[in-house]
C-alpha positions, 0 to 999 in steps of 0.5 A: 500499500505505501509502495503504491503511494510513492508511484502515485507521488512520483507520477503526480507531484508538480515538483517532480514535473518541473524538475523534469522540465528543467532537465529537458531544458538543460539538455536542450541547451547542452545539444544547441552548444554542441552545435557551434562546432559545425558551420552555420549556414544562412540563406536569403531572398529578396525582391525590388522594385527599381526605376531608372531616370528617363534622361538615361536609355532603358535598361531592358531589351524592349527599349521602352520600360524604365521601371524593373524588378530585381530578384536577389538569392543568396547563401552564407556559411560561417564557421569559427575556428575553436583554436584555442578550445573556448567552444569546447569548454562552453560545451563541457560547461553546458554538459556539466549544468545538464548533469547537475540538473539530473542530479537535482532531479534524482534529489527530488525523487528521494526527497518526495519518497521519503516526505511520503513514507514520513508522513505515513508513518507520522500519520500511523503514529497519531492515529494510534495515539487517538485511538489510545487517547479515546480508550483512556476517555472511555475508561475514565468515564466508566470510573466517573460513573462508578464513583457517581453510583458510589456517592449516591450510596455514600461510599465516597464523598463528593470530593472523590467524584469531583477529582475524577471529573477534573481528571477526565476533562484533562484526558478529553483536552488532549484529544482535539490537538491530536485530531487536528494533527492527523487531519493536517497529515492527511492534507500533507499526503494529499498535497505530496500525491499532487492533489488538493486536500479537499480531494483526500486520500483513501489509504490509511495507515496504522502501525501494524501496517508497517513492518520494517525489511528483513535485511538492510543495506550496508554501506560505508559513510564515504560511500554515502556521501558519494551516493547523495545527489546534492553532493554529485549536483554541487560537484557538477556545478564546480565542473561547469564553473572551471569550464567557464574559466577555460572559456574566459582564458580562451577569450583572450585570444583572437577569435577567428571566423571564415566566411563563404558566401555566394549570391546571385540577382536577376530581373526575373525569377526564372533567370536567376540560374541561367542568362537571357537571350543573346539576341536581345541583349545585343540589341538593348546594348547596341541602343543604349550605346546609340542613346549614350552617343546621342546625349548632350555634353551635359547629360553624358557628364551627369551620366558619367557622375551617375556611373561613377556614384553608383560603382563607388556606392556598390563597392562600399556597400560590399566592403562594409559587409565583408571587411571589418576592423580599422582598415575598412576606409582603405579597403573601401576607397581601394575598392570603390576605385577598382570597381569604378575603373571596372564599370567605365571600362565597360560603359565607355569602351571604344567605339571600334571594339569588334561585334563579338567583343560588344556580343560577349560584353553584353551577354556577361552583363546581361547575365544573372549577376553571380558573386562569390565572397571569402573572407576571414575575421579576427576579433580580439577582446582586451 
């Protein structure tokens, strides 16, 4: 009967459920920390609507459209080189915390089982005390009845009857506290089982129901201390703290991260991974060159300024994304000048270029633009 109550308490007690949930959280955090040993993959897609000023030639092959859409698709892979063991020590700390939480759950199991057993034993003792007190009260009342009849016959005095009445009142005064304590133990038992006190517990215990085991387990005091879950949980917390020291030491060295990314953009979703028709490209490119040659000098200057600003801003944006540290401005300026030079060569190529070269350049510019970048970032903490 007591073993069945212990099983019910372990299944329905809210403290056990809370400790189990905390253990699952700690284990999930440990698994998430172990995932830092692997590369991180991120992907993204975007779409934007753009409009070109009418002073420039239409960017599309139809020659009449100044509004167009641009679709972008990108993939980035990052990997942190754990050269100093900081990531591995962080994983070790998370595993130690999960182990400590496991010992806390084991301690909750042992505490609940011991509390149920202690409540059952105390209930059996109180029940026997109440029964003994009731028996005493019954015998005292019988004695009082006898003395009352003897006093009526003149065999005893009224003082003896009064003394017996006082003794009976004293014994009766001890019964309500015992009954109250028994009711409190019944409510405690219901609470340990995960119920409200109004639901109650059907099982009742007496001293005759409780029996000691025939054989008691023998162990040394040192082994008993080693098996205590609270001691082992404290040992795991110490292990986690020592691992955090290793993480702090590793943070004193540069943290090196490798980044690799690829991005492609096109005017339509269907051409994100393939070129458009070469004939349409050539016609569009020739119309653009003719429009540029027909522009007045002021418009050509404005177009040149627009091309320079666009190339420099594009290069500066790319540099801001891929470069970190105090040399950012230098790399931005250098890449911007190189990009502007390449852009100017593409926009203002010699008029005497061969048709094959113009077609090849047009095909290259009309292809979905794919960018592959490889960067390494080093961060140091002081």
